[in-house]
Backbone bond lengths (Angstrom), bond angles and torsions (degrees), N, CA, C in turn:
res aa  C-N    CA-C-N  psi(-1)  N-CA   C-N-CA  omega(-1)  CA-C   N-CA-C  phi
1 M - - - 1.474 - - 1.492 109.63 -
2 R 1.436 116.44 126.83 1.446 119.62 -176.35 1.524 107.40 -71.05
3 A 1.354 110.39 161.11 1.418 116.45 177.25 1.542 115.18 -62.68
4 P 1.302 118.77 143.48 1.520 119.59 -171.24 1.488 108.65 -64.18
5 N 1.321 118.94 155.89 1.400 120.00 172.10 1.600 110.91 -80.61
6 Y 1.251 118.57 179.00 1.380 126.81 -176.44 1.543 107.86 -64.29
7 Y 1.387 114.16 156.01 1.502 126.62 -177.91 1.535 113.51 65.63
8 T 1.337 116.83 16.73 1.407 120.64 175.35 1.537 108.87 -142.21
9 H 1.381 118.21 151.24 1.512 117.24 179.93 1.415 104.77 -150.57
10 P 1.315 124.06 138.59 1.505 131.49 -178.42 1.482 109.90 -71.88
11 G 1.398 121.09 -24.91 1.457 117.04 -171.97 1.535 108.12 -89.73
12 F 1.264 120.98 16.32 1.480 119.37 177.86 1.469 109.04 -106.36
13 E 1.395 112.63 121.58 1.515 123.06 -178.71 1.392 111.11 -97.66
14 R 1.432 122.07 108.54 1.387 125.17 -175.74 1.603 114.42 -70.69
15 A 1.313 116.09 -19.49 1.470 122.06 174.44 1.556 109.59 49.91
16 G 1.335 114.42 51.07 1.435 119.91 178.28 1.522 120.21 -57.45
17 L 1.314 109.58 -30.86 1.552 115.48 -179.97 1.542 110.98 -70.13
18 R 1.261 120.16 -15.34 1.483 124.91 -173.70 1.609 106.43 -86.22
19 R 1.334 120.00 -24.40 1.401 122.94 -166.31 1.543 111.40 -58.03
20 R 1.233 121.33 -30.78 1.513 124.84 178.53 1.452 112.99 -83.25
21 D 1.350 120.91 -9.49 1.421 123.94 -176.91 1.476 108.53 -87.40
22 S 1.333 119.95 86.69 1.481 119.89 -168.76 1.539 110.90 -69.80
23 D 1.302 118.23 -24.70 1.510 121.52 174.83 1.540 111.66 -67.10
24 W 1.311 112.87 -43.91 1.466 119.60 177.41 1.523 111.53 -66.94
25 I 1.238 117.97 -44.28 1.480 120.35 179.57 1.532 110.13 -64.65
26 R 1.317 118.08 -44.08 1.474 120.06 174.85 1.513 111.08 -57.79
27 G 1.390 119.02 -43.49 1.406 120.75 177.74 1.485 113.96 -61.09
28 R 1.281 117.84 -39.96 1.418 125.11 -179.96 1.500 111.81 -68.94
29 A 1.360 117.41 -35.86 1.383 121.21 -175.13 1.660 108.97 -72.92
30 L 1.272 115.47 -25.57 1.468 123.12 177.45 1.459 114.95 -98.15
31 H 1.333 118.00 -0.51 1.470 120.65 179.53 1.485 117.17 -72.76
32 P 1.283 118.67 129.84 1.511 117.68 -177.18 1.559 116.13 -58.46
33 A 1.237 116.62 -17.93 1.537 120.71 -179.23 1.602 110.95 -91.67
34 S 1.321 118.67 -6.38 1.394 119.68 -176.02 1.470 110.03 -77.31
35 V 1.380 112.93 158.64 1.489 122.22 -171.06 1.473 107.86 -120.95
36 F 1.310 119.12 139.29 1.463 125.50 -179.58 1.549 107.20 -120.99
37 I 1.456 118.67 130.64 1.342 124.66 -172.66 1.620 104.87 -108.84
38 P 1.272 119.94 101.65 1.497 118.12 -178.32 1.509 113.15 -69.82
39 V 1.324 116.34 142.60 1.393 123.05 173.65 1.559 106.13 -136.10
40 W 1.355 114.75 132.75 1.492 119.08 -177.93 1.532 104.60 -124.40
41 R 1.363 114.15 105.88 1.495 120.46 174.43 1.500 111.50 48.68
42 T 1.342 114.90 55.42 1.522 123.05 176.18 1.477 112.64 78.49
43 Q 1.290 120.65 -4.19 1.536 120.50 -177.54 1.546 104.69 -105.15
44 N 1.353 113.44 140.58 1.457 122.52 179.00 1.511 112.85 -96.03
45 L 1.390 113.80 151.04 1.470 118.86 -179.96 1.536 109.38 -86.79
46 V 1.311 120.53 127.88 1.485 123.34 -178.14 1.550 106.73 -132.95
47 V 1.352 113.23 164.91 1.421 121.92 179.84 1.495 107.84 -123.66
48 E 1.364 118.40 125.63 1.410 122.96 173.74 1.519 106.60 -129.45
49 L 1.335 114.44 114.55 1.521 121.36 -171.93 1.547 106.43 -126.33
50 D 1.297 120.69 129.75 1.423 126.01 166.91 1.455 115.75 58.43
51 G 1.348 115.89 40.07 1.367 121.80 -178.64 1.558 121.21 72.80
52 A 1.377 113.18 5.17 1.426 118.45 -177.70 1.527 109.33 -79.00
53 E 1.373 113.95 161.15 1.550 116.48 174.10 1.557 108.94 -61.81
54 P 1.365 112.12 148.19 1.448 119.91 177.46 1.599 112.83 -60.57
55 R 1.267 112.32 148.21 1.518 117.32 172.50 1.528 108.60 -137.31
56 A 1.333 113.38 158.20 1.457 118.82 179.28 1.516 113.98 -59.19
57 A 1.269 122.66 134.34 1.410 125.45 175.21 1.570 107.45 -99.75
58 S 1.323 110.56 144.58 1.476 115.55 -178.67 1.550 105.96 -149.52
59 I 1.310 115.63 161.27 1.416 123.42 179.74 1.464 111.97 -129.18
60 T 1.335 118.05 155.60 1.483 125.39 -175.18 1.508 107.37 -97.58
61 V 1.341 116.22 168.99 1.520 121.94 178.33 1.497 109.01 -60.78
62 E 1.348 121.52 -35.33 1.400 125.69 -178.67 1.492 109.24 -63.04
63 A 1.368 116.67 -48.93 1.449 120.49 179.23 1.526 112.44 -65.81
64 L 1.340 112.35 -35.32 1.451 118.80 -175.78 1.582 110.73 -66.45
65 T 1.351 115.41 -40.21 1.463 119.45 179.60 1.541 107.55 -69.07
66 A 1.275 121.09 -22.34 1.481 116.11 175.72 1.450 113.51 -72.32
67 V 1.339 119.23 -12.99 1.438 122.47 -179.43 1.508 108.29 -105.97
68 L 1.330 121.38 -41.66 1.457 126.27 -169.61 1.447 113.97 -103.33
69 G 1.384 120.48 -8.40 1.476 121.76 -178.97 1.477 109.09 99.73
70 D 1.398 124.82 -161.29 1.351 125.58 -173.15 1.529 115.32 -81.04
71 L 1.308 122.05 4.43 1.377 126.22 -178.07 1.546 115.69 59.80
72 A 1.310 115.26 29.73 1.486 120.85 177.32 1.517 108.47 -60.45
73 D 1.391 115.76 -32.62 1.443 121.89 -177.72 1.481 113.34 -89.47
74 I 1.394 115.79 30.98 1.469 116.82 -176.99 1.526 117.07 -59.72
75 D 1.402 115.61 -32.12 1.514 116.87 -178.20 1.657 106.19 -72.35
76 E 1.284 116.00 -37.61 1.406 117.09 177.23 1.468 114.20 -66.22
77 R 1.256 116.92 -33.31 1.523 118.96 175.18 1.430 113.77 -74.14
78 L 1.324 117.07 -35.63 1.521 116.23 168.08 1.437 113.95 -60.81
79 A 1.348 116.25 -45.16 1.503 120.19 -178.96 1.565 114.37 -61.11
80 R 1.320 113.05 -29.88 1.460 117.84 -179.36 1.604 111.36 -82.15
81 G 1.341 115.94 -11.15 1.402 123.49 177.85 1.576 111.85 85.27
82 E 1.369 115.95 18.91 1.496 120.61 179.99 1.496 108.96 -73.76
83 F 1.325 116.41 -30.57 1.489 122.58 -176.63 1.517 101.14 -116.88
84 V 1.361 120.54 131.63 1.454 125.98 172.34 1.543 108.33 -128.88
85 F 1.289 112.38 124.44 1.513 115.18 177.81 1.482 110.82 -74.80
86 L 1.338 118.26 122.74 1.502 118.92 -174.78 1.514 107.36 -103.07
87 G 1.369 121.97 -31.89 1.493 116.25 179.12 1.548 106.56 153.57
88 M 1.322 108.43 -166.58 1.520 116.94 176.49 1.510 115.27 -120.84
89 I 1.337 111.12 138.29 1.559 118.58 170.57 1.472 104.61 -126.75
90 D 1.335 115.76 126.54 1.488 120.71 177.57 1.537 110.60 51.67
91 E 1.350 114.81 43.01 1.448 121.84 175.93 1.481 113.13 64.56
92 R 1.305 122.23 12.56 1.384 125.60 170.24 1.509 116.83 -104.27
93 A 1.357 123.09 124.30 1.402 126.39 178.91 1.456 111.90 -61.35
94 H 1.355 120.86 134.51 1.444 128.08 172.89 1.515 110.32 -110.43
95 F 1.326 121.13 129.82 1.484 126.04 171.70 1.487 110.88 -118.52
96 A 1.281 119.05 146.60 1.411 127.69 163.98 1.596 104.93 -79.77
97 L 1.457 115.19 138.15 1.458 114.44 -179.87 1.502 102.21 -127.94
98 D 1.319 117.25 124.97 1.484 124.00 179.16 1.531 107.18 -91.64
99 V 1.341 111.98 117.55 1.477 121.93 -177.62 1.632 108.43 -115.02
100 S 1.262 111.53 21.51 1.549 115.51 -176.92 1.423 113.32 -62.21
101 A 1.409 121.93 -22.57 1.448 121.73 -174.06 1.516 109.68 -79.08
102 F 1.353 118.17 -2.99 1.529 120.32 174.88 1.520 106.75 -86.52
103 E 1.314 116.43 119.33 1.501 120.28 175.79 1.487 109.64 -64.42
104 A 1.318 118.29 -38.54 1.428 123.05 177.39 1.502 111.19 -119.76
105 P 1.310 121.12 81.73 1.446 125.17 -162.86 1.485 112.75 -65.27
106 L 1.347 117.17 -26.84 1.493 114.80 179.37 1.511 110.20 -74.37
107 D 1.246 121.15 -8.64 1.472 119.07 176.65 1.511 112.01 -65.73
108 M 1.388 112.18 -24.79 1.556 116.00 178.00 1.492 110.72 -64.06
109 L 1.308 116.74 -24.42 1.487 124.47 -176.60 1.585 113.82 -73.17
110 H 1.325 117.64 -11.16 1.392 120.70 -176.59 1.535 109.66 -79.21
111 S 1.347 118.87 -10.43 1.483 118.48 179.21 1.507 110.90 -62.67
112 P 1.377 111.55 137.20 1.599 113.30 173.87 1.524 116.93 -54.53
113 A 1.339 113.49 -30.97 1.434 116.55 179.05 1.563 113.52 -65.88
114 L 1.306 113.55 -35.88 1.502 117.88 177.24 1.516 108.90 -74.17
115 A 1.230 118.09 -36.65 1.505 120.10 -179.89 1.534 110.84 -65.43
116 S 1.350 113.66 -36.48 1.414 117.20 -177.73 1.613 107.77 -73.27
117 A 1.360 113.94 -22.16 1.558 117.47 179.53 1.547 109.96 -81.13
118 G 1.394 117.16 4.56 1.453 119.99 176.55 1.539 111.78 85.96
119 L 1.316 116.85 17.64 1.469 118.44 172.50 1.400 114.84 -98.43
120 D 1.335 115.38 73.88 1.461 126.28 179.57 1.588 105.94 -60.81
121 A 1.282 119.36 119.72 1.476 120.48 -178.18 1.489 113.85 -60.88
122 A 1.320 119.03 -18.74 1.428 125.62 -179.39 1.563 111.09 -71.71
123 G 1.438 112.85 -31.55 1.446 113.69 -178.51 1.493 110.77 -112.17
124 V 1.236 122.09 19.42 1.431 124.42 -176.95 1.559 109.79 -116.61
125 R 1.348 116.57 136.11 1.449 117.10 175.53 1.510 108.92 -154.40
126 F 1.415 116.10 159.17 1.355 120.62 169.71 1.504 109.12 -91.47
127 A 1.375 112.03 131.33 1.446 115.95 -174.92 1.571 114.75 -133.49
128 D 1.221 113.96 157.43 1.504 119.69 171.92 1.476 112.77 -69.09
129 L 1.330 116.25 116.34 1.533 115.83 -173.24 1.475 115.87 -59.07
130 R 1.382 116.11 -28.25 1.509 122.99 -176.05 1.585 105.44 -63.13
131 Q 1.306 117.15 -39.71 1.573 118.15 -179.38 1.462 111.25 -74.85
132 L 1.318 123.62 -7.50 1.457 124.49 176.26 1.609 114.34 -99.81
133 A 1.325 111.66 -4.76 1.589 114.60 -174.78 1.514 110.91 -55.51
134 G 1.256 114.44 134.78 1.402 122.03 -176.97 1.588 118.49 88.31
135 R 1.389 106.72 -25.87 1.549 109.39 -178.95 1.445 112.30 -89.65
136 L 1.359 120.94 -26.79 1.485 123.12 177.35 1.552 104.83 -80.67
137 E 1.369 108.23 150.74 1.385 115.36 169.45 1.490 111.32 -61.13
138 R 1.313 118.00 148.07 1.415 124.57 -171.11 1.556 109.12 -54.68
139 R 1.271 122.12 -49.58 1.420 122.47 178.41 1.480 117.61 -57.54
140 D 1.371 113.71 -36.24 1.512 119.26 179.18 1.512 105.26 -73.87
141 G 1.392 121.60 -40.42 1.444 117.56 179.05 1.424 111.32 -57.99
142 A 1.391 117.62 -46.46 1.457 120.92 179.85 1.562 116.45 -56.68
143 L 1.357 111.90 -42.34 1.466 118.66 -178.01 1.524 111.31 -70.29
144 L 1.311 117.24 -41.62 1.532 120.47 -178.12 1.588 106.91 -72.01
145 A 1.335 121.45 -33.08 1.473 124.89 178.72 1.546 106.63 -66.54
146 F 1.198 119.55 -48.92 1.481 123.99 -178.86 1.500 109.59 -57.82
147 A 1.366 119.19 -49.73 1.413 124.60 -178.10 1.505 111.02 -61.77
148 R 1.399 116.26 -47.38 1.513 117.55 178.36 1.469 109.61 -61.79
149 A 1.344 122.96 -45.65 1.405 119.13 -175.92 1.525 114.03 -62.26
150 M 1.372 116.86 -40.13 1.497 120.61 -176.67 1.474 109.17 -65.30
151 L 1.379 120.12 -46.89 1.385 121.62 -177.26 1.532 112.12 -69.72
152 F 1.309 117.76 -34.34 1.417 117.42 173.61 1.557 112.39 -60.85
153 W 1.282 115.23 -44.48 1.498 116.12 174.93 1.469 113.57 -57.51
154 H 1.360 118.04 -43.86 1.514 119.39 179.94 1.494 108.46 -59.30
155 S 1.317 119.84 -38.97 1.416 124.66 -170.23 1.565 107.24 -71.16
156 R 1.268 118.83 -21.96 1.466 120.84 -179.39 1.462 115.51 -103.79
157 H 1.391 121.31 -1.29 1.412 124.85 -178.01 1.556 111.76 -131.09
158 R 1.349 110.38 46.51 1.478 115.46 178.36 1.614 108.56 -82.48
159 F 1.275 116.68 -12.43 1.448 119.84 178.86 1.510 108.95 -129.95
160 C 1.352 111.17 149.01 1.439 118.46 -175.65 1.649 112.77 -70.79
161 G 1.308 115.61 129.08 1.516 115.40 -176.20 1.486 106.45 -76.74
162 L 1.401 124.85 -7.58 1.462 121.74 178.92 1.497 114.29 -93.79
163 C 1.341 117.43 -35.74 1.407 119.10 -173.07 1.544 112.34 -129.04
164 G 1.421 115.17 -10.58 1.509 116.14 178.46 1.466 115.32 88.67
165 N 1.322 122.87 -9.52 1.451 123.78 -176.46 1.596 110.57 -77.61
166 P 1.305 118.20 165.69 1.500 120.07 -176.82 1.554 105.28 -67.02
167 T 1.311 112.97 157.84 1.420 122.77 172.71 1.542 110.09 -117.05
168 R 1.366 118.44 158.67 1.439 123.58 175.12 1.489 107.93 -125.25
169 S 1.324 110.52 153.96 1.534 117.43 -177.77 1.539 107.91 -87.45
170 E 1.300 115.83 134.88 1.478 125.08 172.47 1.569 111.31 -129.74
171 E 1.286 118.29 176.59 1.386 127.55 179.20 1.533 112.30 45.08
172 A 1.413 109.02 53.48 1.413 121.34 176.78 1.430 117.81 57.51
173 G 1.416 117.02 23.39 1.405 122.23 178.30 1.536 113.89 104.72
174 H 1.350 119.52 0.71 1.393 119.54 -179.55 1.485 116.84 -102.26
175 M 1.340 116.30 14.94 1.505 121.48 175.57 1.568 106.43 -157.04
176 R 1.230 119.95 142.98 1.448 126.32 165.19 1.425 111.41 -116.28
177 R 1.315 114.50 142.83 1.476 123.18 -179.66 1.505 111.72 -123.42
178 C 1.293 114.77 135.60 1.488 122.31 176.64 1.500 107.26 -59.25
179 T 1.335 118.52 137.32 1.419 119.33 176.54 1.539 117.20 -86.12
180 D 1.311 119.98 -8.56 1.352 124.08 174.27 1.553 114.21 -69.49
181 P 1.319 119.42 115.57 1.393 120.07 -176.56 1.518 118.63 -58.24
182 A 1.369 117.11 -20.91 1.308 122.97 177.78 1.560 110.97 -83.57
183 C 1.232 118.93 -12.54 1.482 128.00 -174.23 1.451 110.64 -106.21
184 R 1.312 113.05 -77.02 1.518 127.36 -179.90 1.616 111.44 54.97
185 T 1.346 113.63 27.37 1.579 116.05 178.38 1.485 109.20 -60.72
186 M 1.287 113.86 138.86 1.542 123.15 172.31 1.475 113.23 -91.10
187 H 1.242 117.34 131.40 1.517 124.09 177.57 1.484 110.70 -115.02
188 F 1.296 119.01 127.79 1.496 123.79 -176.71 1.546 108.38 -118.54
189 P 1.397 113.99 149.39 1.511 115.08 172.85 1.454 115.87 -54.20
190 R 1.233 119.89 137.47 1.537 122.79 176.47 1.474 111.11 -114.63
191 T 1.365 112.53 155.06 1.455 117.89 176.47 1.532 105.68 -131.59
192 D 1.435 113.47 124.04 1.383 120.08 -176.90 1.495 112.71 -85.33
193 P 1.201 122.62 131.70 1.473 121.95 178.11 1.514 114.69 -85.54
194 A 1.368 112.29 135.80 1.375 122.41 -179.68 1.476 113.12 -132.89
195 V 1.252 122.89 137.95 1.518 126.16 179.73 1.559 108.20 -95.39
196 I 1.285 115.02 140.33 1.491 124.00 172.64 1.559 107.06 -131.70
197 M 1.262 119.87 129.78 1.452 122.72 -172.40 1.477 113.90 -138.92
198 L 1.331 113.80 146.74 1.472 122.88 171.59 1.515 105.29 -106.78
199 V 1.315 115.50 108.45 1.494 121.81 177.28 1.511 108.05 -88.30
200 T 1.353 116.06 125.91 1.475 122.46 -178.44 1.573 111.93 -122.76
201 D 1.291 109.93 151.42 1.479 120.59 172.91 1.465 110.44 -140.55
202 G 1.390 115.89 90.59 1.479 121.33 -172.85 1.558 103.95 72.08
203 D 1.331 108.45 -123.00 1.548 113.80 -172.24 1.578 106.76 -100.17
204 R 1.276 118.47 11.88 1.493 122.43 177.58 1.551 109.69 -103.79
205 A 1.374 111.64 145.19 1.446 119.67 178.86 1.540 111.30 -120.75
206 L 1.251 121.94 140.95 1.471 128.14 -176.14 1.522 108.67 -91.78
207 L 1.218 120.19 114.76 1.522 126.73 179.13 1.469 110.31 -117.16
208 G 1.319 118.14 156.71 1.488 121.20 174.93 1.523 108.39 -130.74
209 R 1.380 115.16 163.36 1.349 120.84 175.24 1.508 112.24 -128.35
210 N 1.397 116.98 135.10 1.449 118.93 178.02 1.573 109.15 -99.64
211 K 1.302 112.78 137.02 1.462 111.22 -176.06 1.508 117.81 -64.73
212 N 1.422 114.30 -5.12 1.470 113.89 -179.31 1.517 107.39 -104.57
213 F 1.323 123.08 12.01 1.403 129.89 173.27 1.536 108.25 -57.32
214 P 1.308 121.49 125.81 1.394 126.47 -179.09 1.557 122.88 -65.14
215 V 1.334 113.49 -21.51 1.455 122.67 -177.92 1.498 111.52 -116.72
216 P 1.430 115.00 126.07 1.513 116.61 175.36 1.578 111.55 -60.16
217 G 1.317 111.20 136.80 1.427 118.84 178.74 1.504 113.10 83.81
218 M 1.304 119.66 7.26 1.415 125.83 176.99 1.496 113.98 -74.81
219 Y 1.312 118.77 125.02 1.478 119.43 174.94 1.593 109.52 -129.37
220 S 1.300 115.75 164.17 1.452 119.87 -175.89 1.530 110.76 -144.77
221 T 1.326 115.12 168.75 1.439 118.61 170.15 1.566 107.45 -72.01
222 L 1.251 116.73 168.01 1.429 122.83 179.28 1.530 112.43 -87.83
223 A 1.331 115.60 150.07 1.453 115.40 -170.97 1.563 105.60 -156.83
224 G 1.310 117.91 161.70 1.399 123.68 178.94 1.517 114.71 -179.38
225 F 1.302 116.59 163.84 1.535 120.10 -176.50 1.597 109.44 -82.56
226 V 1.306 111.50 148.68 1.513 117.88 172.57 1.542 107.43 -81.42
227 E 1.332 116.02 132.99 1.396 123.99 178.07 1.470 114.05 -90.02
228 P 1.318 120.82 153.67 1.496 123.24 -178.75 1.549 109.94 -56.40
229 G 1.284 117.57 139.29 1.444 123.23 -178.91 1.448 117.03 73.51
230 E 1.247 115.50 14.91 1.500 123.51 -176.87 1.534 116.59 -116.19
231 S 1.288 123.76 130.14 1.397 127.11 179.63 1.559 108.04 -71.94
232 L 1.335 118.68 158.93 1.452 118.66 172.06 1.536 115.41 -57.32
233 E 1.299 114.10 -45.12 1.495 120.51 177.42 1.511 111.12 -53.48
234 D 1.346 115.15 -49.51 1.457 120.24 -175.02 1.570 105.27 -66.42
235 A 1.378 122.21 -40.54 1.417 123.15 179.17 1.469 112.04 -53.28
236 V 1.434 114.55 -50.04 1.461 121.51 176.24 1.590 113.58 -52.62
237 A 1.344 112.39 -51.49 1.442 113.43 -177.59 1.587 112.07 -64.01
238 R 1.369 117.98 -39.38 1.411 125.39 179.49 1.525 111.18 -58.58
239 E 1.419 111.25 -54.23 1.501 117.89 -177.49 1.524 111.35 -55.11
240 V 1.340 112.07 -46.83 1.467 114.87 -178.78 1.465 115.45 -62.74
241 R 1.290 113.85 -40.92 1.509 121.47 176.14 1.486 110.43 -63.77
242 E 1.336 123.58 -42.94 1.398 127.67 -170.60 1.580 107.40 -74.02
243 E 1.294 117.07 -38.33 1.471 122.58 -175.67 1.570 112.74 -86.51
244 T 1.313 117.94 -22.96 1.493 115.19 -175.08 1.465 111.48 -138.18
245 G 1.370 120.46 -9.74 1.443 118.39 -178.80 1.494 115.34 83.08
246 I 1.365 118.81 -0.01 1.445 125.30 -170.40 1.607 106.18 -97.86
247 E 1.278 115.00 139.62 1.450 122.27 175.48 1.521 109.54 -95.07
248 V 1.254 116.02 132.61 1.455 119.32 178.55 1.537 111.31 -96.98
249 A 1.328 114.54 150.66 1.582 118.43 -174.71 1.540 106.69 -98.27
250 A 1.269 118.26 -61.53 1.506 121.05 -171.05 1.469 106.93 -121.59
251 V 1.361 112.69 137.46 1.591 119.67 179.86 1.508 107.24 -119.19
252 H 1.388 112.79 126.27 1.532 114.91 -178.25 1.550 103.07 -130.55
253 Y 1.389 108.12 133.43 1.475 116.79 179.14 1.582 110.81 -77.60
254 H 1.343 112.23 140.97 1.475 117.23 -176.54 1.585 108.46 -109.85
255 S 1.353 119.26 -64.08 1.464 120.62 -176.50 1.537 103.55 -172.52
256 S 1.406 111.82 179.20 1.481 116.81 -179.52 1.557 110.86 -125.09
257 Q 1.211 117.70 164.82 1.437 125.26 179.04 1.580 112.37 -148.29
258 P 1.243 119.17 128.42 1.479 117.83 169.24 1.557 112.78 -60.40
259 W 1.270 115.86 147.95 1.458 117.40 -179.37 1.568 102.86 -147.38
260 P 1.359 116.21 87.24 1.523 123.08 -174.31 1.533 113.53 -75.49
261 F 1.292 120.55 45.74 1.425 123.83 -177.01 1.574 110.70 -126.98
262 P 1.295 121.60 66.93 1.502 122.99 4.11 1.486 112.51 -91.73
263 A 1.404 118.90 -34.14 1.432 117.40 -167.88 1.494 107.20 -158.24
264 N 1.349 116.69 72.59 1.466 121.77 -176.45 1.558 108.24 -125.79
265 I 1.396 109.02 157.76 1.486 112.63 168.28 1.459 106.49 -120.58
266 M 1.297 123.60 126.30 1.409 125.45 -174.65 1.587 106.71 -92.42
267 L 1.350 117.46 128.42 1.393 123.16 -179.53 1.503 106.22 -111.15
268 G 1.286 113.57 116.59 1.449 121.97 -173.36 1.555 114.31 -89.63
269 F 1.320 112.43 134.31 1.466 118.96 178.96 1.535 110.49 -132.01
């Protein structure tokens, strides 16, 4: 098996069978060894100290209670989708923590409990995960991507798309249910498939440039979304044709990569 692509890591156990066990989830959320990954309005918390490469920043339950109180309302916070269980790493539960309600999120870092956890406010910032790609360790990149994607989904599904009533989080943040007794529709996180392809002709490769690219002279492979009723191979051929006017002959799958911006899976050809 080839090494995983970025934003995914084989050492991360999602523990999906535990999501419906509310007592277990509550116990993990209050356990002193558990880890919380803060996300502020799609930006992830990272630490950069003394010129070192950035790493994922996390806080413990002890530090969290210094900011939010004794967490007696843990069930309500779970139901609002503020806490989302991500999974287990080295037998420690990891949760995404939504801190978007803070207008100045770095103010929460002034707590002595957070300082004692090694989160020096001078070296901590909320950053766009896309700009950190390749600089974070693979496991950190996967963890931050998962946290970002899940909390973005919660922020966009607070109301039922069928009847318009509010929804509540269930299954440790992996499902939202309509609160209207006559509806009760269940909403699950979705991943939109997109194809990305390197078109070759002998020793030549076809690249494209978007006028919005931030760096002069920057080019990339072609990519596009898969449409309903379309195979992946057909999507590759269509996107190449639409973007360049070139017809492709043979399409070969390579591998896939999560792309949580906001919720895509990139399928490489």
